[in-house]
N, C-alpha and C positions, 0 to 999 in steps of 0.2 A: 320384175319385182322391185328393183331399186328405184325405178321411176315412180312406181305406186307409193312406195314409202315416202319418197320426197314430197309427192303431192299431198299425202296425208299430213306430213309435218308442216307443210306450207299452209294447209287449211287451218290447222290448229294455231299456228303462229298468227294467222290473220284474226282468228277469234280472240286470242290473247291481246293482240295489238288494239283491237276495237274495244275490248274491256278496259285496257289501260287508258285509252282516249276518253271513254265514258267516265272512268274514275277521275281523271284530271278535270273534265268538264264539271263533274259533281263537286269536286273540291273547290272550284271557283264559286259555285253556287253557295256552298256552305260558308265560304269566306265572306261573301256579300251579306249573308245573313247577319253578320256582326254589326252591321249598320255603317253609316257614313263617317262615324267618328265625330269629334268636336269640330264645329265650324271655325273658320279662322278668326271670327269675332262674333260678338253677341247681337249684331244688327239683325232685326227680324227678316229683312229681305234676303240676307246672307244665308240664314238658317233655312228659309223656304227654298232657295236656289240649291243649297247643298243636298237637302233631302230629296228634291225632285230628281237631281242629277243621279243620285244613288239608286233611286227607283228605276230610272231608265236603264241603268247598267244591269240591274237585276232582271228586268224585262228581257233585255237582249241575251243575257246568259241562259235564261230559262227557255226562251224561244229556240236558241241554238241547240240546247240539249235535246229538246223534244223533236226537232227536225232531224238531228243526226242519229239519235238513238230511240227510235220509236218503239222498239221491243224491250227496252231496258226495264227491269223490275221497278225502278224508281220513277217511271213515267207518270204514274198517278200522283205521287207526291209532288213532282215538278209541275204538273198541271194545276193542282190546287194552289201551289204557292204562286204560280203565274197569275191565276185568277185573283189572288189577294193583292198582288202587285198592281194589276190592272185596275182593281177596285180603288186602291189607294191613290193612284194616278188620276183616275176619273173624279174621285172626290176633290183632289187638290186643284185640278184644272176645270172642274164643273163640266166634265165631259161624260155625258150620259151614255154615249155609244160604247165607251170603254167599259162602263159598268154593265151594260147589257151584254157585251161580249163575255165579261167575267161570269155573269149568271148562266149563260148558255154553256160555257165550258164546265162549270160545276155541275149543272143538271145532267150533262152527258156522263160524267164520272159516277154520279149517283145511280144512273141507270145501267151502268156497265156491269155485266155479270163477271168480267174478268177482275174487276177491282176487289180487293179484300174488303171485309166488312168494316174495318177500322177506317179505311180510306173513303169508303162511301159515307161513313158517319162524318169524317172530316169535311167532305165535300158538302154534305147537308148543312153542317154548322156554318161553313163559310158562305154558303148561298144565302142563308137566313140573315147573317150579319151584313152581307153586301146588299141584300134587299132593303134592309133598314137604312143603309147609307143612301141608297137610290131614292128612297121615300124622303129622306131629309133634304136631299139635293133638290128633288121636285118641289118640296114645300117652299123652298126659297123663291120659286117663281110662281107657284100656285098655292096660295095660302090655304091651309086646311088639309093638304094632302096627307100629312102625317096622321091626323086624326082619322081620316077616312080609311087609312090603310091599317090602323092599329089593330082592329079586330082580325083581319086576315093574317097578319104577321103573328099575332098571339096564337091563333089556331095552328099555324105552321110550327111554332115553337113547342106547343104542347104535343104535337104529333111527333116531333123530334124526341121529346122526353119519353113518349110512349114506345117509340121504336128502339131507342138506345137508353134504357133505364139506368144502366150502369155508367153512362158517360158523365163525367164530372162537369162537363160544359153546360148541361141542361139548365142548371141554376143560373149561370151567367146569361144564357139566352133569355131566360124569363125576366131577369133583371133589366136586360137591354130592351126587351119588348115593353116593359113597364114605363120606359121613358117616353113612349108614344101615347101614354094614357093620361096625360096631365089634365085633360078635361073631363076625365072619368075617375075621380079620386077613389071611389069605392072599388072599382075594378082594379085600379092601380095598386091599392093596398092588398087586395086578395092575391094578385099576381106576385107581388113581393113576398108575401107570407108563404106562398107555395114555393117560391125560389128559395126562401130561407130554410124550409124543410129538407130541400134537395141539396143544399150547399154542403160540400165536403172539405173545403179548404178555407183557411182563415181570411185570405184576401177576399174571396167572394162573400163571406159572412160580413166582413167589415163594410164592403161596398153596399150590401143590402141594408145593413144597419144605418148607414149614412142616408140612403134613399128614404128609409122610413122616418128618419129624423126630420128630413126636409118636408116630407108629407105631413108630419104632425104640426109643422109650423103654418101650413096653409090656412089662411083666414085668421090667423093670430097676429099679435103685435109684439115681436121679440124685443127684449132690451138690447139695444145695439148702439154703441157709442165707441169712438176711437180718436186718437190723436192722429193728425194727418201728416202726410209726407211734406206738405207745404207749410207746416208749422202751426196749423190751426187745430180746431176740434170739431168733430162731426157727431151729431146725435140724431137718431131717427125720430126721437120724440119732439126734438125741436123743428122738425120739418112738417109738422101737422098742417094740413091745408094744401100741402103740395104732393104731387105724385112723385115717388122716388124710384129711380133705376139704381140698383146696386149690382155692379158688374165685377165678377171675379176673372182675373186674367193673369198673364205673365208674358214678359218679353220673349221668353224662350218657347212660347206656344204660338206657332204661326196662325192657327185658326182663331185664336182669341185676338190677336193683334189685327188680323184682317176684319174681324167683326167690329172691333173698336174703331177702326178706320172708317168703315161704312156708317156706323152709328154716329160718329162724331159729326159727320156732314148733316145727317138727319137731325141731330139734337140741336144744331146751331139755329134751326128754324122754329124751335119750340118756344112757347112763352115761358120766359125765365121765372115769372112770378107764380107758375103753376106746376112746373116740372123741375126736378133736381136730379142730376146724375152724379153718382159717387162710385168709386171703385175700390177693389181690394187686390193688391198686387201680391202674386205668389213668387215674385222674384226673390232671390237670396242676396243679390247685390244691389244696394240702394241706387247706385249710379245708373245701372241698367234700367231700372224702372223709371227713373227720372228722364233718361234719354228717350225712352219710348213715348212717354207722355208729351215731351217737348216736340218730338218728331211729328206726332199726331195732332199737335197744337191743342191739347187738352190739359196742359200743365196746371191749370187752375182748378181742375175737378178734384174735390176732396178725395184723397186716396190713403187707404190704410196700408202700412208697410211694417212688417216686423222681421223680415229676413229668414222666417222659418218655413217658408213654402207650404207644403201640404200639412205641416204640423202647426201652422199658425193658429192663434187663439180663435179668431173669427171663423176661420175655415173649419175648424173642429166644431166650434159651437153650432154652426149652421149645416154641417154635414156635407160640405162641398167635396166632390170627388171627380169633377170633370171641368174642362176649360173650353170655351168660355161658359160660365153659368150666369144667367141674368135674372135676378129677382126684381119683381115690380111690386111696390107697396102703394096702396091707395092713399087718398088724402087723410084717412084716419089712422094710417100706419099699419094697416093689416096687409099681410102678404097675400097678393092676389095671383101671382104667377111663379111657378117653381123654376122654370127656365124658359124665358120668352125670347130665346135667341132668334127664332124664325117668326114668331107671332107678335112681336112687341108693338107693331103698328096697330093691329086690331085691338089688342089689350088696352093700349093707351087711348085709343079712340073711344072705347066703351067707358073708361074711367073719366074721360074729359067731358062726356055727354051730360047735360043737365036738362031737367024738364023745360021744354020749350026752347032749348038752345042746342043747336046741332054742333057736334064735335068737328074740328078742322078735318078736311079731307087730305090725308097724308099721301 
């Protein structure tokens, strides 16, 4: 009898020990959720390096948790979070295999009868957002991929809204899907208006209002002028006859700095008498903006800077809510592209074409 009691006690002690180990592992995951903290300096390459290193630590902690505690009640939450980390790393490293792995993991959770409804909805939400990231990544190498996938993604988002009508994220998904519909302004507006009806929080409402504000500018010539970081003055009206790129960026935004680096190489080959590049910095420290421009060797590009970040006058005037955002104005000063981050070559080629004159082959 004594031996049996000891065995029972040992059994429960093992369970309690396992639960303690799982709780400790989960505490590490929760700690990593707080982010990497401030980088040692504001250098763009240091920010990217710090962010990636933190994602790799999250990936390792989540994989370890799922391997050691496959029956833990938090396994679905960990799986969804791991998929998000894999997607972020995939986007950062242009690694489509990581993103496909993320999509497969999320689809499995969606199909699992053991997963609670909320976590199936979480997996569905993450899968759609990751699919969008995958499409954007593919578009960088196969121009037009985003446009071709827009309808399919919009259908998936509307299906999410139908299956989970009380989920506050449905409006956010519709707003994200609308970003793939820049070549279909009527459908984009309809999607944003539907998102506006479903929006239940101020942040989403403001985001949609910004998106509609930008859409209203399409085909128009806004009054745009600013004093430049370089000590001059820039006016869109004074650029008539030239195609103008207006680029919104910040040194603390790795994607926007990476885009600027690639575009600056491309822009050096453009006819300076026909194309102008100007930028709007959302940095709050002037020296940081100047340092990034000098590092990229575009210190002479007219740049607006007021140190107010997202609350800057031009940023609010034009409804900017993502970085990088690239506006392209035609030679008449009309806005022709709401965000040509991945399509600027084809847009520019169309704008440079003249009757009987073929545009340069970029």
